N, CA, C and O atoms as a Tripos MOL2 file, in Angstrom:
@<TRIPOS>MOLECULE
protein
  236   235    59     0     0
PROTEIN
NO_CHARGES

@<TRIPOS>ATOM
      1 N          82.9910  118.7030  116.0070 N.3       1 MET1
      2 CA         83.3790  117.4980  115.2730 C.3       1 MET1
      3 C          84.8660  117.2250  115.5250 C.2       1 MET1
      4 O          85.7030  118.1130  115.3590 O.2       1 MET1
      5 N          85.1830  116.0050  115.9210 N.am      2 ALA2
      6 CA         86.5730  115.6280  116.1630 C.3       2 ALA2
      7 C          87.3380  115.5650  114.8450 C.2       2 ALA2
      8 O          86.7720  115.2500  113.7990 O.2       2 ALA2
      9 N          88.6250  115.8680  114.9130 N.am      3 THR3
     10 CA         89.4240  115.9160  113.6840 C.3       3 THR3
     11 C          90.7140  115.1180  113.7830 C.2       3 THR3
     12 O          91.6390  115.3500  113.0050 O.2       3 THR3
     13 N          90.7960  114.1910  114.7180 N.am      4 GLY4
     14 CA         91.9970  113.3810  114.8510 C.3       4 GLY4
     15 C          92.1270  112.3770  113.7130 C.2       4 GLY4
     16 O          91.2020  112.2130  112.9180 O.2       4 GLY4
     17 N          93.2780  111.7020  113.6330 N.am      5 PRO5
     18 CA         93.5190  110.7360  112.5560 C.3       5 PRO5
     19 C          92.4880  109.6080  112.5070 C.2       5 PRO5
     20 O          92.0760  109.1960  111.4230 O.2       5 PRO5
     21 N          92.0710  109.1070  113.6640 N.am      6 LEU6
     22 CA         91.0850  108.0250  113.6760 C.3       6 LEU6
     23 C          89.7340  108.5220  113.1620 C.2       6 LEU6
     24 O          89.0370  107.8060  112.4430 O.2       6 LEU6
     25 N          89.3730  109.7360  113.5290 N.am      7 ASP7
     26 CA         88.1130  110.3030  113.0400 C.3       7 ASP7
     27 C          88.1620  110.5150  111.5330 C.2       7 ASP7
     28 O          87.1730  110.2850  110.8370 O.2       7 ASP7
     29 N          89.2980  110.9490  111.0330 N.am      8 LYS8
     30 CA         89.4640  111.1310  109.5860 C.3       8 LYS8
     31 C          89.3440  109.7820  108.8670 C.2       8 LYS8
     32 O          88.7090  109.6850  107.8170 O.2       8 LYS8
     33 N          89.9590  108.7470  109.4430 N.am      9 ALA9
     34 CA         89.8850  107.4060  108.8480 C.3       9 ALA9
     35 C          88.4500  106.8910  108.8490 C.2       9 ALA9
     36 O          88.0040  106.2900  107.8720 O.2       9 ALA9
     37 N          87.7300  107.1210  109.9360 N.am     10 LYS10
     38 CA         86.3320  106.6870  110.0090 C.3      10 LYS10
     39 C          85.4940  107.3760  108.9400 C.2      10 LYS10
     40 O          84.6680  106.7360  108.2900 O.2      10 LYS10
     41 N          85.7010  108.6730  108.7530 N.am     11 ARG11
     42 CA         84.9490  109.3990  107.7200 C.3      11 ARG11
     43 C          85.2690  108.8480  106.3350 C.2      11 ARG11
     44 O          84.3760  108.7340  105.4950 O.2      11 ARG11
     45 N          86.5480  108.5010  106.0820 N.am     12 TRP12
     46 CA         86.9340  107.9420  104.7830 C.3      12 TRP12
     47 C          86.2300  106.6070  104.5620 C.2      12 TRP12
     48 O          85.6960  106.3580  103.4810 O.2      12 TRP12
     49 N          86.2280  105.7500  105.5810 N.am     13 LEU13
     50 CA         85.5770  104.4430  105.4520 C.3      13 LEU13
     51 C          84.0920  104.5940  105.1400 C.2      13 LEU13
     52 O          83.5660  103.9100  104.2620 O.2      13 LEU13
     53 N          83.4280  105.4760  105.8500 N.am     14 ILE14
     54 CA         81.9970  105.6870  105.6230 C.3      14 ILE14
     55 C          81.7480  106.2170  104.2190 C.2      14 ILE14
     56 O          80.7940  105.8020  103.5610 O.2      14 ILE14
     57 N          82.5900  107.1260  103.7570 N.am     15 ALA15
     58 CA         82.4230  107.7130  102.4210 C.3      15 ALA15
     59 C          82.6600  106.6940  101.3090 C.2      15 ALA15
     60 O          82.0770  106.8150  100.2320 O.2      15 ALA15
     61 N          83.5090  105.6900  101.5550 N.am     16 HIS16
     62 CA         83.8570  104.7160  100.5210 C.3      16 HIS16
     63 C          83.1240  103.3820  100.6730 C.2      16 HIS16
     64 O          83.3890  102.4300   99.9390 O.2      16 HIS16
     65 N          82.2210  103.3270  101.6130 N.am     17 GLN17
     66 CA         81.4260  102.1230  101.8470 C.3      17 GLN17
     67 C          80.4000  101.9490  100.7330 C.2      17 GLN17
     68 O          79.8010  102.9230  100.2770 O.2      17 GLN17
     69 N          80.2000  100.7110  100.2980 N.am     18 ASP18
     70 CA         79.1540  100.4190   99.3210 C.3      18 ASP18
     71 C          77.8090  100.6580   99.9980 C.2      18 ASP18
     72 O          77.4830  100.0080  100.9910 O.2      18 ASP18
     73 N          77.0430  101.5800   99.4650 N.am     19 LYS19
     74 CA         75.7860  101.9740  100.1180 C.3      19 LYS19
     75 C          74.7420  100.8540  100.1130 C.2      19 LYS19
     76 O          73.9340  100.7670  101.0370 O.2      19 LYS19
     77 N          74.7450  100.0080   99.0980 N.am     20 ALA20
     78 CA         73.7490   98.9370   99.0020 C.3      20 ALA20
     79 C          74.0300   97.7990   99.9820 C.2      20 ALA20
     80 O          73.1180   97.3150  100.6530 O.2      20 ALA20
     81 N          75.3030   97.3700  100.0660 N.am     21 SER21
     82 CA         75.6320   96.2030  100.8880 C.3      21 SER21
     83 C          76.2770   96.5590  102.2200 C.2      21 SER21
     84 O          76.2720   95.7470  103.1460 O.2      21 SER21
     85 N          76.8300   97.7600  102.3290 N.am     22 GLY22
     86 CA         77.5490   98.1480  103.5350 C.3      22 GLY22
     87 C          78.9920   97.6850  103.5400 C.2      22 GLY22
     88 O          79.7290   97.9620  104.4870 O.2      22 GLY22
     89 N          79.4060   96.9810  102.4940 N.am     23 ALA23
     90 CA         80.7660   96.4450  102.4110 C.3      23 ALA23
     91 C          81.7670   97.5300  102.0180 C.2      23 ALA23
     92 O          81.4060   98.5700  101.4670 O.2      23 ALA23
     93 N          83.0160   97.2570  102.3150 N.am     24 ILE24
     94 CA         84.1200   98.0880  101.8520 C.3      24 ILE24
     95 C          84.7560   97.3190  100.6950 C.2      24 ILE24
     96 O          85.4240   96.3100  100.9260 O.2      24 ILE24
     97 N          84.5640   97.7730   99.4560 N.am     25 PRO25
     98 CA         85.1250   97.0540   98.3110 C.3      25 PRO25
     99 C          86.6590   97.0190   98.3700 C.2      25 PRO25
    100 O          87.2910   98.0060   98.7480 O.2      25 PRO25
    101 N          87.2440   95.8950   97.9990 N.am     26 ALA26
    102 CA         88.6980   95.7660   97.9960 C.3      26 ALA26
    103 C          89.1250   94.8520   96.8590 C.2      26 ALA26
    104 O          88.4020   93.9330   96.4760 O.2      26 ALA26
    105 N          90.3050   95.1180   96.3280 N.am     27 LYS27
    106 CA         90.8680   94.2870   95.2610 C.3      27 LYS27
    107 C          92.2310   93.7810   95.6930 C.2      27 LYS27
    108 O          92.9350   94.4330   96.4640 O.2      27 LYS27
    109 N          92.5920   92.6170   95.1910 N.am     28 SER28
    110 CA         93.9100   92.0570   95.4520 C.3      28 SER28
    111 C          94.9530   92.7980   94.6260 C.2      28 SER28
    112 O          94.7370   93.0870   93.4500 O.2      28 SER28
    113 N          96.0840   93.1020   95.2510 N.am     29 ILE29
    114 CA         97.1720   93.7150   94.4880 C.3      29 ILE29
    115 C          98.0070   92.6530   93.7770 C.2      29 ILE29
    116 O          98.8460   92.9790   92.9380 O.2      29 ILE29
    117 N          97.7780   91.3880   94.1120 N.am     30 ASN30
    118 CA         98.5610   90.3030   93.5270 C.3      30 ASN30
    119 C          97.9860   89.7660   92.2290 C.2      30 ASN30
    120 O          98.7310   89.3050   91.3640 O.2      30 ASN30
    121 N          96.6710   89.8200   92.0850 N.am     31 LYS31
    122 CA         96.0340   89.2300   90.9150 C.3      31 LYS31
    123 C          94.6830   89.8900   90.6920 C.2      31 LYS31
    124 O          93.9780   90.2250   91.6440 O.2      31 LYS31
    125 N          94.3300   90.0720   89.4270 N.am     32 ASP32
    126 CA         93.0240   90.6210   89.0840 C.3      32 ASP32
    127 C          91.9990   89.4960   89.1890 C.2      32 ASP32
    128 O          91.9220   88.6350   88.3140 O.2      32 ASP32
    129 N          91.2300   89.5070   90.2430 N.am     33 ARG33
    130 CA         90.2500   88.4460   90.4960 C.3      33 ARG33
    131 C          88.9290   88.7560   89.8020 C.2      33 ARG33
    132 O          88.5320   89.9150   89.6820 O.2      33 ARG33
    133 N          88.2670   87.7160   89.3540 N.am     34 GLN34
    134 CA         86.9760   87.8710   88.6980 C.3      34 GLN34
    135 C          85.9010   88.1580   89.7510 C.2      34 GLN34
    136 O          85.8240   87.4740   90.7720 O.2      34 GLN34
    137 N          85.0780   89.1700   89.4950 N.am     35 THR35
    138 CA         84.0130   89.5560   90.4150 C.3      35 THR35
    139 C          83.1140   88.3670   90.7340 C.2      35 THR35
    140 O          82.7030   87.6260   89.8410 O.2      35 THR35
    141 N          82.8170   88.1990   92.0110 N.am     36 GLY36
    142 CA         81.9100   87.1360   92.4350 C.3      36 GLY36
    143 C          82.5880   85.8440   92.8390 C.2      36 GLY36
    144 O          81.9460   84.9840   93.4430 O.2      36 GLY36
    145 N          83.8830   85.6740   92.5210 N.am     37 THR37
    146 CA         84.5790   84.4510   92.9220 C.3      37 THR37
    147 C          84.8880   84.4990   94.4140 C.2      37 THR37
    148 O          84.8770   85.5690   95.0240 O.2      37 THR37
    149 N          85.1640   83.3370   94.9970 N.am     38 ASP38
    150 CA         85.4870   83.2900   96.4220 C.3      38 ASP38
    151 C          86.6950   84.1630   96.7580 C.2      38 ASP38
    152 O          86.6930   84.8630   97.7700 O.2      38 ASP38
    153 N          87.7240   84.1230   95.9120 N.am     39 ALA39
    154 CA         88.9260   84.9160   96.1700 C.3      39 ALA39
    155 C          88.6130   86.4100   96.1220 C.2      39 ALA39
    156 O          89.1330   87.1790   96.9300 O.2      39 ALA39
    157 N          87.7720   86.8200   95.1870 N.am     40 TYR40
    158 CA         87.3870   88.2290   95.0810 C.3      40 TYR40
    159 C          86.5890   88.6410   96.3210 C.2      40 TYR40
    160 O          86.8400   89.6910   96.9120 O.2      40 TYR40
    161 N          85.6330   87.8060   96.7010 N.am     41 LEU41
    162 CA         84.7960   88.1200   97.8510 C.3      41 LEU41
    163 C          85.5880   88.1050   99.1510 C.2      41 LEU41
    164 O          85.2630   88.8470  100.0790 O.2      41 LEU41
    165 N          86.6290   87.2680   99.2330 N.am     42 PHE42
    166 CA         87.4630   87.2320  100.4330 C.3      42 PHE42
    167 C          88.0750   88.5950  100.7080 C.2      42 PHE42
    168 O          88.0950   89.0440  101.8540 O.2      42 PHE42
    169 N          88.5730   89.2570   99.6750 N.am     43 MET43
    170 CA         89.2060   90.5660   99.8630 C.3      43 MET43
    171 C          88.2050   91.5850  100.4060 C.2      43 MET43
    172 O          88.5210   92.3480  101.3190 O.2      43 MET43
    173 N          87.0090   91.5950   99.8470 N.am     44 THR44
    174 CA         85.9810   92.5260  100.3150 C.3      44 THR44
    175 C          85.5340   92.1690  101.7310 C.2      44 THR44
    176 O          85.3440   93.0570  102.5610 O.2      44 THR44
    177 N          85.3660   90.8850  102.0110 N.am     45 ASP45
    178 CA         84.9810   90.4620  103.3630 C.3      45 ASP45
    179 C          86.0410   90.8720  104.3810 C.2      45 ASP45
    180 O          85.7170   91.3530  105.4660 O.2      45 ASP45
    181 N          87.2980   90.6790  104.0260 N.am     46 HIS46
    182 CA         88.3870   91.0340  104.9320 C.3      46 HIS46
    183 C          88.4200   92.5440  105.1710 C.2      46 HIS46
    184 O          88.5200   92.9910  106.3140 O.2      46 HIS46
    185 N          88.3360   93.3180  104.1080 N.am     47 ALA47
    186 CA         88.3560   94.7770  104.2350 C.3      47 ALA47
    187 C          87.1690   95.2650  105.0610 C.2      47 ALA47
    188 O          87.3090   96.1860  105.8670 O.2      47 ALA47
    189 N          86.0200   94.6610  104.8680 N.am     48 THR48
    190 CA         84.8240   95.0510  105.6120 C.3      48 THR48
    191 C          84.9780   94.7190  107.0930 C.2      48 THR48
    192 O          84.5660   95.4990  107.9520 O.2      48 THR48
    193 N          85.5660   93.5690  107.3910 N.am     49 GLY49
    194 CA         85.7960   93.1860  108.7810 C.3      49 GLY49
    195 C          86.7440   94.1370  109.4920 C.2      49 GLY49
    196 O          86.4890   94.5390  110.6270 O.2      49 GLY49
    197 N          87.8260   94.4930  108.8350 N.am     50 ILE50
    198 CA         88.7810   95.4390  109.4230 C.3      50 ILE50
    199 C          88.1110   96.7920  109.6180 C.2      50 ILE50
    200 O          88.2830   97.4290  110.6560 O.2      50 ILE50
    201 N          87.3450   97.2320  108.6190 N.am     51 ALA51
    202 CA         86.6420   98.5140  108.7240 C.3      51 ALA51
    203 C          85.6560   98.5030  109.8920 C.2      51 ALA51
    204 O          85.5300   99.4960  110.6090 O.2      51 ALA51
    205 N          84.9630   97.3900  110.0810 N.am     52 ALA52
    206 CA         84.0090   97.2960  111.1900 C.3      52 ALA52
    207 C          84.7160   97.4420  112.5310 C.2      52 ALA52
    208 O          84.1990   98.0930  113.4380 O.2      52 ALA52
    209 N          85.8860   96.8430  112.6600 N.am     53 LEU53
    210 CA         86.6580   96.9850  113.9000 C.3      53 LEU53
    211 C          87.0540   98.4370  114.1320 C.2      53 LEU53
    212 O          86.9650   98.9360  115.2540 O.2      53 LEU53
    213 N          87.4860   99.1090  113.0830 N.am     54 VAL54
    214 CA         87.8880  100.5170  113.2020 C.3      54 VAL54
    215 C          86.6910  101.3820  113.5760 C.2      54 VAL54
    216 O          86.7830  102.2320  114.4620 O.2      54 VAL54
    217 N          85.5660  101.1610  112.8950 N.am     55 LEU55
    218 CA         84.3870  101.9810  113.1530 C.3      55 LEU55
    219 C          83.8380  101.7730  114.5650 C.2      55 LEU55
    220 O          83.2390  102.6850  115.1340 O.2      55 LEU55
    221 N          84.0350  100.5890  115.1300 N.am     56 ARG56
    222 CA         83.5780  100.3220  116.5040 C.3      56 ARG56
    223 C          84.5140  100.9060  117.5450 C.2      56 ARG56
    224 O          84.0920  101.1980  118.6640 O.2      56 ARG56
    225 N          85.7690  101.0770  117.1920 N.am     57 SER57
    226 CA         86.7470  101.5340  118.1800 C.3      57 SER57
    227 C          86.4260  102.9540  118.6370 C.2      57 SER57
    228 O          86.0550  103.8180  117.8430 O.2      57 SER57
    229 N          86.5760  103.1570  119.8920 N.am     58 GLY58
    230 CA         86.3680  104.4850  120.4470 C.3      58 GLY58
    231 C          84.9180  104.9080  120.5550 C.2      58 GLY58
    232 O          84.6390  106.0630  120.8760 O.2      58 GLY58
    233 N          83.9860  104.0000  120.2930 N.am     59 SER59
    234 CA         82.5710  104.3990  120.3880 C.3      59 SER59
    235 C          81.9560  103.9220  121.6800 C.2      59 SER59
    236 O          80.7750  104.1660  121.9300 O.2      59 SER59
@<TRIPOS>BOND
     1     1     2 1
     2     2     3 1
     3     3     4 2
     4     3     5 am
     5     5     6 1
     6     6     7 1
     7     7     8 2
     8     7     9 am
     9     9    10 1
    10    10    11 1
    11    11    12 2
    12    11    13 am
    13    13    14 1
    14    14    15 1
    15    15    16 2
    16    15    17 am
    17    17    18 1
    18    18    19 1
    19    19    20 2
    20    19    21 am
    21    21    22 1
    22    22    23 1
    23    23    24 2
    24    23    25 am
    25    25    26 1
    26    26    27 1
    27    27    28 2
    28    27    29 am
    29    29    30 1
    30    30    31 1
    31    31    32 2
    32    31    33 am
    33    33    34 1
    34    34    35 1
    35    35    36 2
    36    35    37 am
    37    37    38 1
    38    38    39 1
    39    39    40 2
    40    39    41 am
    41    41    42 1
    42    42    43 1
    43    43    44 2
    44    43    45 am
    45    45    46 1
    46    46    47 1
    47    47    48 2
    48    47    49 am
    49    49    50 1
    50    50    51 1
    51    51    52 2
    52    51    53 am
    53    53    54 1
    54    54    55 1
    55    55    56 2
    56    55    57 am
    57    57    58 1
    58    58    59 1
    59    59    60 2
    60    59    61 am
    61    61    62 1
    62    62    63 1
    63    63    64 2
    64    63    65 am
    65    65    66 1
    66    66    67 1
    67    67    68 2
    68    67    69 am
    69    69    70 1
    70    70    71 1
    71    71    72 2
    72    71    73 am
    73    73    74 1
    74    74    75 1
    75    75    76 2
    76    75    77 am
    77    77    78 1
    78    78    79 1
    79    79    80 2
    80    79    81 am
    81    81    82 1
    82    82    83 1
    83    83    84 2
    84    83    85 am
    85    85    86 1
    86    86    87 1
    87    87    88 2
    88    87    89 am
    89    89    90 1
    90    90    91 1
    91    91    92 2
    92    91    93 am
    93    93    94 1
    94    94    95 1
    95    95    96 2
    96    95    97 am
    97    97    98 1
    98    98    99 1
    99    99   100 2
   100    99   101 am
   101   101   102 1
   102   102   103 1
   103   103   104 2
   104   103   105 am
   105   105   106 1
   106   106   107 1
   107   107   108 2
   108   107   109 am
   109   109   110 1
   110   110   111 1
   111   111   112 2
   112   111   113 am
   113   113   114 1
   114   114   115 1
   115   115   116 2
   116   115   117 am
   117   117   118 1
   118   118   119 1
   119   119   120 2
   120   119   121 am
   121   121   122 1
   122   122   123 1
   123   123   124 2
   124   123   125 am
   125   125   126 1
   126   126   127 1
   127   127   128 2
   128   127   129 am
   129   129   130 1
   130   130   131 1
   131   131   132 2
   132   131   133 am
   133   133   134 1
   134   134   135 1
   135   135   136 2
   136   135   137 am
   137   137   138 1
   138   138   139 1
   139   139   140 2
   140   139   141 am
   141   141   142 1
   142   142   143 1
   143   143   144 2
   144   143   145 am
   145   145   146 1
   146   146   147 1
   147   147   148 2
   148   147   149 am
   149   149   150 1
   150   150   151 1
   151   151   152 2
   152   151   153 am
   153   153   154 1
   154   154   155 1
   155   155   156 2
   156   155   157 am
   157   157   158 1
   158   158   159 1
   159   159   160 2
   160   159   161 am
   161   161   162 1
   162   162   163 1
   163   163   164 2
   164   163   165 am
   165   165   166 1
   166   166   167 1
   167   167   168 2
   168   167   169 am
   169   169   170 1
   170   170   171 1
   171   171   172 2
   172   171   173 am
   173   173   174 1
   174   174   175 1
   175   175   176 2
   176   175   177 am
   177   177   178 1
   178   178   179 1
   179   179   180 2
   180   179   181 am
   181   181   182 1
   182   182   183 1
   183   183   184 2
   184   183   185 am
   185   185   186 1
   186   186   187 1
   187   187   188 2
   188   187   189 am
   189   189   190 1
   190   190   191 1
   191   191   192 2
   192   191   193 am
   193   193   194 1
   194   194   195 1
   195   195   196 2
   196   195   197 am
   197   197   198 1
   198   198   199 1
   199   199   200 2
   200   199   201 am
   201   201   202 1
   202   202   203 1
   203   203   204 2
   204   203   205 am
   205   205   206 1
   206   206   207 1
   207   207   208 2
   208   207   209 am
   209   209   210 1
   210   210   211 1
   211   211   212 2
   212   211   213 am
   213   213   214 1
   214   214   215 1
   215   215   216 2
   216   215   217 am
   217   217   218 1
   218   218   219 1
   219   219   220 2
   220   219   221 am
   221   221   222 1
   222   222   223 1
   223   223   224 2
   224   223   225 am
   225   225   226 1
   226   226   227 1
   227   227   228 2
   228   227   229 am
   229   229   230 1
   230   230   231 1
   231   231   232 2
   232   231   233 am
   233   233   234 1
   234   234   235 1
   235   235   236 2
@<TRIPOS>SUBSTRUCTURE
     1 MET1         2 RESIDUE 1 A MET
     2 ALA2         6 RESIDUE 1 A ALA
     3 THR3        10 RESIDUE 1 A THR
     4 GLY4        14 RESIDUE 1 A GLY
     5 PRO5        18 RESIDUE 1 A PRO
     6 LEU6        22 RESIDUE 1 A LEU
     7 ASP7        26 RESIDUE 1 A ASP
     8 LYS8        30 RESIDUE 1 A LYS
     9 ALA9        34 RESIDUE 1 A ALA
    10 LYS10       38 RESIDUE 1 A LYS
    11 ARG11       42 RESIDUE 1 A ARG
    12 TRP12       46 RESIDUE 1 A TRP
    13 LEU13       50 RESIDUE 1 A LEU
    14 ILE14       54 RESIDUE 1 A ILE
    15 ALA15       58 RESIDUE 1 A ALA
    16 HIS16       62 RESIDUE 1 A HIS
    17 GLN17       66 RESIDUE 1 A GLN
    18 ASP18       70 RESIDUE 1 A ASP
    19 LYS19       74 RESIDUE 1 A LYS
    20 ALA20       78 RESIDUE 1 A ALA
    21 SER21       82 RESIDUE 1 A SER
    22 GLY22       86 RESIDUE 1 A GLY
    23 ALA23       90 RESIDUE 1 A ALA
    24 ILE24       94 RESIDUE 1 A ILE
    25 PRO25       98 RESIDUE 1 A PRO
    26 ALA26      102 RESIDUE 1 A ALA
    27 LYS27      106 RESIDUE 1 A LYS
    28 SER28      110 RESIDUE 1 A SER
    29 ILE29      114 RESIDUE 1 A ILE
    30 ASN30      118 RESIDUE 1 A ASN
    31 LYS31      122 RESIDUE 1 A LYS
    32 ASP32      126 RESIDUE 1 A ASP
    33 ARG33      130 RESIDUE 1 A ARG
    34 GLN34      134 RESIDUE 1 A GLN
    35 THR35      138 RESIDUE 1 A THR
    36 GLY36      142 RESIDUE 1 A GLY
    37 THR37      146 RESIDUE 1 A THR
    38 ASP38      150 RESIDUE 1 A ASP
    39 ALA39      154 RESIDUE 1 A ALA
    40 TYR40      158 RESIDUE 1 A TYR
    41 LEU41      162 RESIDUE 1 A LEU
    42 PHE42      166 RESIDUE 1 A PHE
    43 MET43      170 RESIDUE 1 A MET
    44 THR44      174 RESIDUE 1 A THR
    45 ASP45      178 RESIDUE 1 A ASP
    46 HIS46      182 RESIDUE 1 A HIS
    47 ALA47      186 RESIDUE 1 A ALA
    48 THR48      190 RESIDUE 1 A THR
    49 GLY49      194 RESIDUE 1 A GLY
    50 ILE50      198 RESIDUE 1 A ILE
    51 ALA51      202 RESIDUE 1 A ALA
    52 ALA52      206 RESIDUE 1 A ALA
    53 LEU53      210 RESIDUE 1 A LEU
    54 VAL54      214 RESIDUE 1 A VAL
    55 LEU55      218 RESIDUE 1 A LEU
    56 ARG56      222 RESIDUE 1 A ARG
    57 SER57      226 RESIDUE 1 A SER
    58 GLY58      230 RESIDUE 1 A GLY
    59 SER59      234 RESIDUE 1 A SER
């Protein structure tokens, strides 16, 4: 099993992924957004997109 920084990051992402949706939950540090609003979902969509790029890298 590889143990480099990227491999460690990939394991963290997989461990913190929402098992039902596959998303990476994220919250805004600027404002407490109400669950289900477009602004709230934007943060999760963005985090999930970045995570997908990381998980694809090096494969």
